SEFIZA-3560 file (N, C-alpha, C; in Angstrom, 3 decimals):
REM SEFIZA-3560
<numar><xx>-93.933</xx><yy>60.498</yy><zz>-118.308</zz><atom>N</atom></numar>
<numar><xx>-92.618</xx><yy>59.845</yy><zz>-117.665</zz><atom>CA</atom></numar>
<numar><xx>-93.024</xx><yy>58.274</yy><zz>-117.801</zz><atom>C</atom></numar>
<numar><xx>-91.943</xx><yy>57.504</yy><zz>-118.438</zz><atom>N</atom></numar>
<numar><xx>-92.096</xx><yy>55.829</yy><zz>-118.402</zz><atom>CA</atom></numar>
<numar><xx>-90.894</xx><yy>55.434</yy><zz>-117.484</zz><atom>C</atom></numar>
<numar><xx>-91.424</xx><yy>54.375</yy><zz>-116.601</zz><atom>N</atom></numar>
<numar><xx>-90.867</xx><yy>53.574</yy><zz>-115.396</zz><atom>CA</atom></numar>
<numar><xx>-89.642</xx><yy>52.895</yy><zz>-116.080</zz><atom>C</atom></numar>
<numar><xx>-88.594</xx><yy>52.884</yy><zz>-115.291</zz><atom>N</atom></numar>
<numar><xx>-87.520</xx><yy>52.353</yy><zz>-115.521</zz><atom>CA</atom></numar>
<numar><xx>-87.436</xx><yy>50.879</yy><zz>-115.121</zz><atom>C</atom></numar>
<numar><xx>-86.710</xx><yy>50.159</yy><zz>-115.880</zz><atom>N</atom></numar>
<numar><xx>-86.564</xx><yy>48.695</yy><zz>-115.901</zz><atom>CA</atom></numar>
<numar><xx>-85.345</xx><yy>48.218</yy><zz>-114.899</zz><atom>C</atom></numar>
<numar><xx>-85.918</xx><yy>47.804</yy><zz>-113.884</zz><atom>N</atom></numar>
<numar><xx>-84.910</xx><yy>47.379</yy><zz>-112.517</zz><atom>CA</atom></numar>
<numar><xx>-84.341</xx><yy>46.085</yy><zz>-112.871</zz><atom>C</atom></numar>
<numar><xx>-84.988</xx><yy>45.196</yy><zz>-113.190</zz><atom>N</atom></numar>
<numar><xx>-84.635</xx><yy>43.616</yy><zz>-113.174</zz><atom>CA</atom></numar>
<numar><xx>-85.568</xx><yy>43.093</yy><zz>-114.465</zz><atom>C</atom></numar>
<numar><xx>-84.961</xx><yy>42.311</yy><zz>-115.372</zz><atom>N</atom></numar>
<numar><xx>-85.307</xx><yy>41.384</yy><zz>-116.372</zz><atom>CA</atom></numar>
<numar><xx>-84.559</xx><yy>40.314</yy><zz>-116.312</zz><atom>C</atom></numar>
<numar><xx>-85.583</xx><yy>39.017</yy><zz>-116.529</zz><atom>N</atom></numar>
<numar><xx>-85.066</xx><yy>37.740</yy><zz>-116.306</zz><atom>CA</atom></numar>
<numar><xx>-85.212</xx><yy>37.109</yy><zz>-117.865</zz><atom>C</atom></numar>
<numar><xx>-84.358</xx><yy>36.523</yy><zz>-118.441</zz><atom>N</atom></numar>
<numar><xx>-84.206</xx><yy>36.154</yy><zz>-119.916</zz><atom>CA</atom></numar>
<numar><xx>-83.984</xx><yy>34.458</yy><zz>-119.931</zz><atom>C</atom></numar>
<numar><xx>-85.099</xx><yy>33.742</yy><zz>-120.945</zz><atom>N</atom></numar>
<numar><xx>-84.654</xx><yy>32.697</yy><zz>-121.062</zz><atom>CA</atom></numar>
<numar><xx>-84.033</xx><yy>32.469</yy><zz>-122.462</zz><atom>C</atom></numar>
<numar><xx>-82.650</xx><yy>32.090</yy><zz>-122.511</zz><atom>N</atom></numar>
<numar><xx>-82.268</xx><yy>32.156</yy><zz>-123.799</zz><atom>CA</atom></numar>
<numar><xx>-81.538</xx><yy>30.832</yy><zz>-124.311</zz><atom>C</atom></numar>
<numar><xx>-81.172</xx><yy>30.920</yy><zz>-125.764</zz><atom>N</atom></numar>
<numar><xx>-80.637</xx><yy>29.913</yy><zz>-126.225</zz><atom>CA</atom></numar>
<numar><xx>-79.273</xx><yy>30.095</yy><zz>-126.798</zz><atom>C</atom></numar>
<numar><xx>-77.971</xx><yy>29.908</yy><zz>-126.367</zz><atom>N</atom></numar>
<numar><xx>-76.830</xx><yy>30.558</yy><zz>-126.986</zz><atom>CA</atom></numar>
<numar><xx>-75.906</xx><yy>29.466</yy><zz>-127.320</zz><atom>C</atom></numar>
<numar><xx>-75.014</xx><yy>29.669</yy><zz>-128.110</zz><atom>N</atom></numar>
<numar><xx>-73.872</xx><yy>28.614</yy><zz>-128.470</zz><atom>CA</atom></numar>
<numar><xx>-72.886</xx><yy>28.125</yy><zz>-127.300</zz><atom>C</atom></numar>
<numar><xx>-72.130</xx><yy>27.441</yy><zz>-127.364</zz><atom>N</atom></numar>
<numar><xx>-71.110</xx><yy>27.034</yy><zz>-126.468</zz><atom>CA</atom></numar>
<numar><xx>-70.221</xx><yy>28.158</yy><zz>-126.247</zz><atom>C</atom></numar>
<numar><xx>-69.995</xx><yy>29.039</yy><zz>-127.498</zz><atom>N</atom></numar>
<numar><xx>-69.083</xx><yy>30.282</yy><zz>-127.188</zz><atom>CA</atom></numar>
<numar><xx>-69.659</xx><yy>31.412</yy><zz>-127.972</zz><atom>C</atom></numar>
<numar><xx>-69.773</xx><yy>32.481</yy><zz>-127.224</zz><atom>N</atom></numar>
<numar><xx>-69.123</xx><yy>32.865</yy><zz>-125.967</zz><atom>CA</atom></numar>
<numar><xx>-69.268</xx><yy>32.055</yy><zz>-124.666</zz><atom>C</atom></numar>
<numar><xx>-68.560</xx><yy>31.805</yy><zz>-123.752</zz><atom>N</atom></numar>
<numar><xx>-68.895</xx><yy>30.783</yy><zz>-122.463</zz><atom>CA</atom></numar>
<numar><xx>-69.919</xx><yy>32.354</yy><zz>-121.459</zz><atom>C</atom></numar>
<numar><xx>-70.549</xx><yy>31.737</yy><zz>-120.760</zz><atom>N</atom></numar>
<numar><xx>-71.484</xx><yy>32.402</yy><zz>-119.585</zz><atom>CA</atom></numar>
<numar><xx>-70.183</xx><yy>33.393</yy><zz>-118.968</zz><atom>C</atom></numar>
<numar><xx>-69.090</xx><yy>33.248</yy><zz>-118.956</zz><atom>N</atom></numar>
<numar><xx>-68.315</xx><yy>34.444</yy><zz>-118.105</zz><atom>CA</atom></numar>
<numar><xx>-67.943</xx><yy>35.518</yy><zz>-119.218</zz><atom>C</atom></numar>
<numar><xx>-67.865</xx><yy>35.510</yy><zz>-120.359</zz><atom>N</atom></numar>
<numar><xx>-67.449</xx><yy>36.258</yy><zz>-121.231</zz><atom>CA</atom></numar>
<numar><xx>-68.863</xx><yy>36.940</yy><zz>-121.336</zz><atom>C</atom></numar>
<numar><xx>-69.940</xx><yy>36.307</yy><zz>-121.688</zz><atom>N</atom></numar>
<numar><xx>-71.481</xx><yy>36.821</yy><zz>-121.907</zz><atom>CA</atom></numar>
<numar><xx>-71.848</xx><yy>37.730</yy><zz>-120.780</zz><atom>C</atom></numar>
<numar><xx>-71.478</xx><yy>37.511</yy><zz>-119.485</zz><atom>N</atom></numar>
<numar><xx>-71.704</xx><yy>38.165</yy><zz>-118.332</zz><atom>CA</atom></numar>
<numar><xx>-70.965</xx><yy>39.303</yy><zz>-118.232</zz><atom>C</atom></numar>
<numar><xx>-69.795</xx><yy>39.262</yy><zz>-118.460</zz><atom>N</atom></numar>
<numar><xx>-68.827</xx><yy>40.330</yy><zz>-118.583</zz><atom>CA</atom></numar>
<numar><xx>-69.403</xx><yy>41.358</yy><zz>-119.747</zz><atom>C</atom></numar>
<numar><xx>-69.532</xx><yy>41.326</yy><zz>-120.739</zz><atom>N</atom></numar>
<numar><xx>-69.932</xx><yy>41.903</yy><zz>-121.994</zz><atom>CA</atom></numar>
<numar><xx>-71.488</xx><yy>42.631</yy><zz>-121.533</zz><atom>C</atom></numar>
<numar><xx>-72.439</xx><yy>41.739</yy><zz>-121.017</zz><atom>N</atom></numar>
<numar><xx>-73.693</xx><yy>42.311</yy><zz>-120.636</zz><atom>CA</atom></numar>
<numar><xx>-73.511</xx><yy>43.336</yy><zz>-119.496</zz><atom>C</atom></numar>
<numar><xx>-72.637</xx><yy>43.205</yy><zz>-118.597</zz><atom>N</atom></numar>
<numar><xx>-72.417</xx><yy>44.026</yy><zz>-117.047</zz><atom>CA</atom></numar>
<numar><xx>-72.037</xx><yy>45.393</yy><zz>-117.493</zz><atom>C</atom></numar>
<numar><xx>-71.594</xx><yy>45.881</yy><zz>-119.114</zz><atom>N</atom></numar>
<numar><xx>-70.853</xx><yy>47.073</yy><zz>-118.728</zz><atom>CA</atom></numar>
<numar><xx>-72.135</xx><yy>47.933</yy><zz>-119.974</zz><atom>C</atom></numar>
<numar><xx>-73.202</xx><yy>47.201</yy><zz>-120.179</zz><atom>N</atom></numar>
<numar><xx>-74.286</xx><yy>47.996</yy><zz>-120.893</zz><atom>CA</atom></numar>
<numar><xx>-74.824</xx><yy>48.819</yy><zz>-119.862</zz><atom>C</atom></numar>
<numar><xx>-75.318</xx><yy>50.109</yy><zz>-120.607</zz><atom>N</atom></numar>
<numar><xx>-75.593</xx><yy>51.445</yy><zz>-120.041</zz><atom>CA</atom></numar>
<numar><xx>-77.016</xx><yy>50.797</yy><zz>-118.752</zz><atom>C</atom></numar>
<numar><xx>-76.839</xx><yy>51.180</yy><zz>-117.542</zz><atom>N</atom></numar>
<numar><xx>-77.840</xx><yy>51.161</yy><zz>-116.865</zz><atom>CA</atom></numar>
<numar><xx>-77.881</xx><yy>49.404</yy><zz>-116.260</zz><atom>C</atom></numar>
<numar><xx>-77.229</xx><yy>48.717</yy><zz>-116.463</zz><atom>N</atom></numar>
<numar><xx>-76.746</xx><yy>47.626</yy><zz>-116.059</zz><atom>CA</atom></numar>
<numar><xx>-75.902</xx><yy>47.179</yy><zz>-114.507</zz><atom>C</atom></numar>
<numar><xx>-76.520</xx><yy>47.091</yy><zz>-113.605</zz><atom>N</atom></numar>
<numar><xx>-75.445</xx><yy>47.005</yy><zz>-112.487</zz><atom>CA</atom></numar>
<numar><xx>-75.107</xx><yy>45.647</yy><zz>-111.829</zz><atom>C</atom></numar>
<numar><xx>-75.940</xx><yy>44.513</yy><zz>-112.241</zz><atom>N</atom></numar>
<numar><xx>-75.426</xx><yy>43.170</yy><zz>-112.034</zz><atom>CA</atom></numar>
<numar><xx>-76.096</xx><yy>42.077</yy><zz>-113.022</zz><atom>C</atom></numar>
<numar><xx>-75.181</xx><yy>41.202</yy><zz>-113.487</zz><atom>N</atom></numar>
<numar><xx>-75.716</xx><yy>40.125</yy><zz>-114.197</zz><atom>CA</atom></numar>
<numar><xx>-75.450</xx><yy>38.864</yy><zz>-113.622</zz><atom>C</atom></numar>
<numar><xx>-76.480</xx><yy>37.896</yy><zz>-113.659</zz><atom>N</atom></numar>
<numar><xx>-76.187</xx><yy>36.549</yy><zz>-113.048</zz><atom>CA</atom></numar>
<numar><xx>-76.434</xx><yy>35.604</yy><zz>-114.221</zz><atom>C</atom></numar>
<numar><xx>-75.991</xx><yy>34.776</yy><zz>-114.674</zz><atom>N</atom></numar>
<numar><xx>-76.280</xx><yy>33.579</yy><zz>-116.180</zz><atom>CA</atom></numar>
<numar><xx>-76.154</xx><yy>32.444</yy><zz>-115.144</zz><atom>C</atom></numar>
<numar><xx>-77.390</xx><yy>31.425</yy><zz>-115.235</zz><atom>N</atom></numar>
<numar><xx>-77.277</xx><yy>30.269</yy><zz>-115.011</zz><atom>CA</atom></numar>
<numar><xx>-77.522</xx><yy>29.196</yy><zz>-116.204</zz><atom>C</atom></numar>
<numar><xx>-76.664</xx><yy>28.060</yy><zz>-116.344</zz><atom>N</atom></numar>
<numar><xx>-77.023</xx><yy>27.150</yy><zz>-117.244</zz><atom>CA</atom></numar>
<numar><xx>-78.394</xx><yy>26.302</yy><zz>-116.918</zz><atom>C</atom></numar>
<numar><xx>-79.192</xx><yy>26.204</yy><zz>-117.810</zz><atom>N</atom></numar>
<numar><xx>-80.169</xx><yy>25.301</yy><zz>-117.344</zz><atom>CA</atom></numar>
<numar><xx>-80.274</xx><yy>24.092</yy><zz>-117.973</zz><atom>C</atom></numar>
<numar><xx>-79.729</xx><yy>24.052</yy><zz>-119.428</zz><atom>N</atom></numar>
<numar><xx>-79.471</xx><yy>22.812</yy><zz>-119.737</zz><atom>CA</atom></numar>
<numar><xx>-78.568</xx><yy>22.705</yy><zz>-121.067</zz><atom>C</atom></numar>
<numar><xx>-77.606</xx><yy>21.790</yy><zz>-121.166</zz><atom>N</atom></numar>
<numar><xx>-76.352</xx><yy>21.621</yy><zz>-121.894</zz><atom>CA</atom></numar>
<numar><xx>-76.866</xx><yy>20.568</yy><zz>-123.192</zz><atom>C</atom></numar>
<numar><xx>-76.540</xx><yy>20.919</yy><zz>-124.462</zz><atom>N</atom></numar>
<numar><xx>-76.968</xx><yy>20.275</yy><zz>-125.538</zz><atom>CA</atom></numar>
<numar><xx>-75.239</xx><yy>20.075</yy><zz>-126.228</zz><atom>C</atom></numar>
<numar><xx>-75.298</xx><yy>19.196</yy><zz>-127.061</zz><atom>N</atom></numar>
<numar><xx>-74.121</xx><yy>19.214</yy><zz>-127.533</zz><atom>CA</atom></numar>
<numar><xx>-73.317</xx><yy>20.647</yy><zz>-128.540</zz><atom>C</atom></numar>
<numar><xx>-74.275</xx><yy>21.436</yy><zz>-129.021</zz><atom>N</atom></numar>
<numar><xx>-73.962</xx><yy>22.362</yy><zz>-129.392</zz><atom>CA</atom></numar>
<numar><xx>-74.554</xx><yy>23.967</yy><zz>-128.907</zz><atom>C</atom></numar>
<numar><xx>-75.374</xx><yy>23.804</yy><zz>-128.070</zz><atom>N</atom></numar>
<numar><xx>-76.123</xx><yy>24.985</yy><zz>-127.594</zz><atom>CA</atom></numar>
<numar><xx>-76.392</xx><yy>24.719</yy><zz>-125.795</zz><atom>C</atom></numar>
<numar><xx>-76.585</xx><yy>25.961</yy><zz>-125.425</zz><atom>N</atom></numar>
<numar><xx>-76.486</xx><yy>25.876</yy><zz>-124.028</zz><atom>CA</atom></numar>
<numar><xx>-78.192</xx><yy>26.655</yy><zz>-123.908</zz><atom>C</atom></numar>
<numar><xx>-79.034</xx><yy>26.217</yy><zz>-122.851</zz><atom>N</atom></numar>
<numar><xx>-80.140</xx><yy>26.899</yy><zz>-122.483</zz><atom>CA</atom></numar>
<numar><xx>-79.796</xx><yy>27.814</yy><zz>-121.127</zz><atom>C</atom></numar>
<numar><xx>-79.736</xx><yy>29.178</yy><zz>-121.314</zz><atom>N</atom></numar>
<numar><xx>-79.214</xx><yy>29.803</yy><zz>-120.325</zz><atom>CA</atom></numar>
<numar><xx>-80.475</xx><yy>30.692</yy><zz>-119.592</zz><atom>C</atom></numar>
<numar><xx>-80.466</xx><yy>30.902</yy><zz>-118.279</zz><atom>N</atom></numar>
<numar><xx>-81.526</xx><yy>31.805</yy><zz>-117.550</zz><atom>CA</atom></numar>
<numar><xx>-80.414</xx><yy>32.949</yy><zz>-117.304</zz><atom>C</atom></numar>
<numar><xx>-80.788</xx><yy>34.198</yy><zz>-117.907</zz><atom>N</atom></numar>
<numar><xx>-79.947</xx><yy>35.496</yy><zz>-117.498</zz><atom>CA</atom></numar>
<numar><xx>-80.951</xx><yy>36.540</yy><zz>-116.578</zz><atom>C</atom></numar>
<numar><xx>-80.513</xx><yy>36.673</yy><zz>-115.633</zz><atom>N</atom></numar>
<numar><xx>-80.764</xx><yy>37.890</yy><zz>-114.909</zz><atom>CA</atom></numar>
<numar><xx>-80.283</xx><yy>38.901</yy><zz>-114.899</zz><atom>C</atom></numar>
<numar><xx>-80.861</xx><yy>40.069</yy><zz>-115.151</zz><atom>N</atom></numar>
<numar><xx>-80.148</xx><yy>41.307</yy><zz>-115.143</zz><atom>CA</atom></numar>
<numar><xx>-80.779</xx><yy>42.486</yy><zz>-114.104</zz><atom>C</atom></numar>
<numar><xx>-79.981</xx><yy>43.039</yy><zz>-113.498</zz><atom>N</atom></numar>
<numar><xx>-80.464</xx><yy>44.324</yy><zz>-112.683</zz><atom>CA</atom></numar>
<numar><xx>-79.667</xx><yy>45.594</yy><zz>-112.750</zz><atom>C</atom></numar>
<numar><xx>-80.446</xx><yy>46.482</yy><zz>-112.580</zz><atom>N</atom></numar>
<numar><xx>-79.768</xx><yy>47.967</yy><zz>-112.964</zz><atom>CA</atom></numar>
<numar><xx>-80.729</xx><yy>49.079</yy><zz>-112.540</zz><atom>C</atom></numar>
<numar><xx>-80.349</xx><yy>50.183</yy><zz>-112.455</zz><atom>N</atom></numar>
<numar><xx>-81.176</xx><yy>51.626</yy><zz>-112.093</zz><atom>CA</atom></numar>
<numar><xx>-82.245</xx><yy>51.838</yy><zz>-113.262</zz><atom>C</atom></numar>
<numar><xx>-81.680</xx><yy>51.564</yy><zz>-114.542</zz><atom>N</atom></numar>
<numar><xx>-82.397</xx><yy>51.806</yy><zz>-115.814</zz><atom>CA</atom></numar>
<numar><xx>-81.656</xx><yy>51.052</yy><zz>-117.079</zz><atom>C</atom></numar>
<numar><xx>-82.270</xx><yy>49.713</yy><zz>-117.348</zz><atom>N</atom></numar>
<numar><xx>-81.893</xx><yy>48.821</yy><zz>-118.303</zz><atom>CA</atom></numar>
<numar><xx>-82.524</xx><yy>48.991</yy><zz>-119.238</zz><atom>C</atom></numar>
<numar><xx>-81.634</xx><yy>49.077</yy><zz>-120.402</zz><atom>N</atom></numar>
<numar><xx>-82.228</xx><yy>49.611</yy><zz>-121.986</zz><atom>CA</atom></numar>
<numar><xx>-82.310</xx><yy>48.161</yy><zz>-122.628</zz><atom>C</atom></numar>
<numar><xx>-83.387</xx><yy>47.508</yy><zz>-122.584</zz><atom>N</atom></numar>
<numar><xx>-83.686</xx><yy>46.138</yy><zz>-123.328</zz><atom>CA</atom></numar>
<numar><xx>-83.175</xx><yy>46.170</yy><zz>-124.387</zz><atom>C</atom></numar>
<numar><xx>-83.332</xx><yy>47.085</yy><zz>-125.298</zz><atom>N</atom></numar>
<numar><xx>-82.912</xx><yy>47.174</yy><zz>-126.690</zz><atom>CA</atom></numar>
<numar><xx>-81.446</xx><yy>46.735</yy><zz>-126.631</zz><atom>C</atom></numar>
<numar><xx>-80.717</xx><yy>47.592</yy><zz>-125.737</zz><atom>N</atom></numar>
<numar><xx>-79.381</xx><yy>47.558</yy><zz>-125.954</zz><atom>CA</atom></numar>
<numar><xx>-78.819</xx><yy>45.732</yy><zz>-125.599</zz><atom>C</atom></numar>
<numar><xx>-79.495</xx><yy>45.528</yy><zz>-124.273</zz><atom>N</atom></numar>
<numar><xx>-79.489</xx><yy>44.081</yy><zz>-123.976</zz><atom>CA</atom></numar>
<numar><xx>-79.776</xx><yy>42.977</yy><zz>-124.959</zz><atom>C</atom></numar>
<numar><xx>-80.767</xx><yy>43.448</yy><zz>-125.837</zz><atom>N</atom></numar>
<numar><xx>-81.189</xx><yy>42.339</yy><zz>-126.879</zz><atom>CA</atom></numar>
<numar><xx>-80.299</xx><yy>42.284</yy><zz>-128.084</zz><atom>C</atom></numar>
<numar><xx>-79.792</xx><yy>43.352</yy><zz>-128.704</zz><atom>N</atom></numar>
<numar><xx>-78.767</xx><yy>43.490</yy><zz>-129.386</zz><atom>CA</atom></numar>
<numar><xx>-77.412</xx><yy>42.585</yy><zz>-129.105</zz><atom>C</atom></numar>
<numar><xx>-76.873</xx><yy>42.872</yy><zz>-127.666</zz><atom>N</atom></numar>
<numar><xx>-76.075</xx><yy>42.426</yy><zz>-127.540</zz><atom>CA</atom></numar>
<numar><xx>-75.958</xx><yy>40.886</yy><zz>-127.588</zz><atom>C</atom></numar>
<numar><xx>-77.197</xx><yy>40.438</yy><zz>-126.844</zz><atom>N</atom></numar>
<numar><xx>-77.214</xx><yy>38.803</yy><zz>-126.796</zz><atom>CA</atom></numar>
<numar><xx>-77.206</xx><yy>38.311</yy><zz>-128.228</zz><atom>C</atom></numar>
<numar><xx>-78.005</xx><yy>39.013</yy><zz>-129.006</zz><atom>N</atom></numar>
<numar><xx>-78.164</xx><yy>38.692</yy><zz>-130.340</zz><atom>CA</atom></numar>
<numar><xx>-76.620</xx><yy>38.583</yy><zz>-131.157</zz><atom>C</atom></numar>
<numar><xx>-75.920</xx><yy>39.703</yy><zz>-130.989</zz><atom>N</atom></numar>
<numar><xx>-74.582</xx><yy>39.952</yy><zz>-131.414</zz><atom>CA</atom></numar>
<numar><xx>-73.578</xx><yy>38.655</yy><zz>-131.099</zz><atom>C</atom></numar>
<numar><xx>-74.061</xx><yy>38.165</yy><zz>-129.977</zz><atom>N</atom></numar>
<numar><xx>-73.233</xx><yy>36.986</yy><zz>-129.475</zz><atom>CA</atom></numar>
<numar><xx>-73.788</xx><yy>35.754</yy><zz>-129.846</zz><atom>C</atom></numar>
<numar><xx>-74.553</xx><yy>35.688</yy><zz>-131.161</zz><atom>N</atom></numar>
<numar><xx>-75.075</xx><yy>34.370</yy><zz>-131.561</zz><atom>CA</atom></numar>
<numar><xx>-76.277</xx><yy>33.913</yy><zz>-130.689</zz><atom>C</atom></numar>
<numar><xx>-76.840</xx><yy>34.253</yy><zz>-129.311</zz><atom>N</atom></numar>
<numar><xx>-77.842</xx><yy>33.796</yy><zz>-128.795</zz><atom>CA</atom></numar>
<numar><xx>-79.286</xx><yy>34.296</yy><zz>-129.035</zz><atom>C</atom></numar>
<numar><xx>-79.980</xx><yy>33.880</yy><zz>-128.850</zz><atom>N</atom></numar>
<numar><xx>-81.584</xx><yy>34.196</yy><zz>-128.822</zz><atom>CA</atom></numar>
<numar><xx>-82.300</xx><yy>34.079</yy><zz>-127.564</zz><atom>C</atom></numar>
<numar><xx>-83.381</xx><yy>34.967</yy><zz>-127.701</zz><atom>N</atom></numar>
<numar><xx>-83.991</xx><yy>35.312</yy><zz>-126.451</zz><atom>CA</atom></numar>
<numar><xx>-85.515</xx><yy>34.142</yy><zz>-126.802</zz><atom>C</atom></numar>
<numar><xx>-85.752</xx><yy>33.127</yy><zz>-125.823</zz><atom>N</atom></numar>
<numar><xx>-86.621</xx><yy>32.403</yy><zz>-126.099</zz><atom>CA</atom></numar>
<numar><xx>-87.838</xx><yy>33.053</yy><zz>-125.425</zz><atom>C</atom></numar>
<numar><xx>-87.747</xx><yy>33.806</yy><zz>-124.126</zz><atom>N</atom></numar>
<numar><xx>-88.859</xx><yy>34.563</yy><zz>-123.553</zz><atom>CA</atom></numar>
<numar><xx>-88.305</xx><yy>35.206</yy><zz>-122.663</zz><atom>C</atom></numar>
<numar><xx>-89.145</xx><yy>36.375</yy><zz>-122.072</zz><atom>N</atom></numar>
<numar><xx>-88.791</xx><yy>37.276</yy><zz>-121.144</zz><atom>CA</atom></numar>
<numar><xx>-89.677</xx><yy>37.048</yy><zz>-119.977</zz><atom>C</atom></numar>
<numar><xx>-89.162</xx><yy>36.201</yy><zz>-118.883</zz><atom>N</atom></numar>
<numar><xx>-89.709</xx><yy>35.352</yy><zz>-117.720</zz><atom>CA</atom></numar>
<numar><xx>-90.108</xx><yy>36.175</yy><zz>-116.451</zz><atom>C</atom></numar>
<numar><xx>-89.379</xx><yy>37.801</yy><zz>-116.434</zz><atom>N</atom></numar>
<numar><xx>-89.728</xx><yy>38.251</yy><zz>-115.382</zz><atom>CA</atom></numar>
<numar><xx>-89.279</xx><yy>39.614</yy><zz>-115.683</zz><atom>C</atom></numar>
<numar><xx>-90.259</xx><yy>40.761</yy><zz>-114.957</zz><atom>N</atom></numar>
<numar><xx>-89.750</xx><yy>42.203</yy><zz>-115.648</zz><atom>CA</atom></numar>
<numar><xx>-90.277</xx><yy>42.854</yy><zz>-114.065</zz><atom>C</atom></numar>
<numar><xx>-89.122</xx><yy>43.997</yy><zz>-113.569</zz><atom>N</atom></numar>
<numar><xx>-89.646</xx><yy>44.556</yy><zz>-112.341</zz><atom>CA</atom></numar>
<numar><xx>-89.251</xx><yy>45.897</yy><zz>-112.894</zz><atom>C</atom></numar>
<numar><xx>-90.406</xx><yy>46.788</yy><zz>-112.819</zz><atom>N</atom></numar>
<numar><xx>-89.847</xx><yy>48.351</yy><zz>-113.366</zz><atom>CA</atom></numar>
<numar><xx>-90.313</xx><yy>49.307</yy><zz>-112.119</zz><atom>C</atom></numar>
<numar><xx>-89.932</xx><yy>50.222</yy><zz>-112.079</zz><atom>N</atom></numar>
<numar><xx>-90.369</xx><yy>51.302</yy><zz>-111.039</zz><atom>CA</atom></numar>
<numar><xx>-89.013</xx><yy>52.098</yy><zz>-110.432</zz><atom>C</atom></numar>
<numar><xx>-89.573</xx><yy>52.696</yy><zz>-109.164</zz><atom>N</atom></numar>
<numar><xx>-88.665</xx><yy>53.048</yy><zz>-108.504</zz><atom>CA</atom></numar>
<numar><xx>-87.684</xx><yy>52.137</yy><zz>-107.713</zz><atom>C</atom></numar>
<numar><xx>-88.275</xx><yy>51.234</yy><zz>-107.474</zz><atom>N</atom></numar>
<numar><xx>-87.404</xx><yy>49.991</yy><zz>-106.610</zz><atom>CA</atom></numar>
<numar><xx>-87.829</xx><yy>48.421</yy><zz>-107.035</zz><atom>C</atom></numar>
<numar><xx>-86.895</xx><yy>47.831</yy><zz>-106.589</zz><atom>N</atom></numar>
<numar><xx>-87.303</xx><yy>46.366</yy><zz>-106.992</zz><atom>CA</atom></numar>
<numar><xx>-87.950</xx><yy>45.432</yy><zz>-106.007</zz><atom>C</atom></numar>
<numar><xx>-88.948</xx><yy>44.759</yy><zz>-106.471</zz><atom>N</atom></numar>
<numar><xx>-90.049</xx><yy>44.091</yy><zz>-105.517</zz><atom>CA</atom></numar>
<numar><xx>-89.585</xx><yy>42.486</yy><zz>-105.873</zz><atom>C</atom></numar>
<numar><xx>-89.808</xx><yy>41.720</yy><zz>-105.343</zz><atom>N</atom></numar>
<numar><xx>-89.983</xx><yy>40.187</yy><zz>-105.698</zz><atom>CA</atom></numar>
<numar><xx>-91.330</xx><yy>39.787</yy><zz>-105.380</zz><atom>C</atom></numar>
<numar><xx>-91.729</xx><yy>38.657</yy><zz>-106.233</zz><atom>N</atom></numar>
<numar><xx>-93.090</xx><yy>38.309</yy><zz>-106.280</zz><atom>CA</atom></numar>
<numar><xx>-93.869</xx><yy>37.954</yy><zz>-104.821</zz><atom>C</atom></numar>
<numar><xx>-94.608</xx><yy>38.202</yy><zz>-104.839</zz><atom>N</atom></numar>
<numar><xx>-95.406</xx><yy>38.156</yy><zz>-103.270</zz><atom>CA</atom></numar>
<numar><xx>-96.197</xx><yy>36.646</yy><zz>-103.339</zz><atom>C</atom></numar>
<numar><xx>-96.129</xx><yy>36.135</yy><zz>-102.257</zz><atom>N</atom></numar>
<numar><xx>-96.613</xx><yy>34.721</yy><zz>-102.356</zz><atom>CA</atom></numar>
<numar><xx>-97.966</xx><yy>34.757</yy><zz>-102.161</zz><atom>C</atom></numar>
<numar><xx>-98.866</xx><yy>33.774</yy><zz>-103.002</zz><atom>N</atom></numar>
<numar><xx>-100.100</xx><yy>33.679</yy><zz>-103.118</zz><atom>CA</atom></numar>
<numar><xx>-100.566</xx><yy>32.226</yy><zz>-102.506</zz><atom>C</atom></numar>
<numar><xx>-101.753</xx><yy>32.121</yy><zz>-102.410</zz><atom>N</atom></numar>
<numar><xx>-102.384</xx><yy>30.742</yy><zz>-101.881</zz><atom>CA</atom></numar>
<numar><xx>-101.878</xx><yy>29.749</yy><zz>-102.976</zz><atom>C</atom></numar>
<numar><xx>-101.854</xx><yy>30.266</yy><zz>-104.365</zz><atom>N</atom></numar>
<numar><xx>-101.547</xx><yy>29.197</yy><zz>-105.444</zz><atom>CA</atom></numar>
<numar><xx>-100.337</xx><yy>29.026</yy><zz>-105.735</zz><atom>C</atom></numar>
<numar><xx>-99.262</xx><yy>29.540</yy><zz>-104.666</zz><atom>N</atom></numar>
<numar><xx>-97.925</xx><yy>29.257</yy><zz>-104.957</zz><atom>CA</atom></numar>
<numar><xx>-96.991</xx><yy>30.199</yy><zz>-105.059</zz><atom>C</atom></numar>
//
């Protein structure tokens, strides 16, 4: 049995269109997704750097990746993944 992805945080580069409202709406209907948060990190003349946080019961990363690519965006990095029976946040350590 493989654990289920509950949260994924992506650093993406996207064109100005579609805007983050449309992108969030489309991502929110992917099977297994229950919530999407998109924050703009940086805006350039033709592109935007966006942080996409997705939560759900069983997120299919391949479907998410395909939809992001179909909208003309690219994933720079996967910055966080939470998998298992529940969502946990980072534990604070002495290093920060």
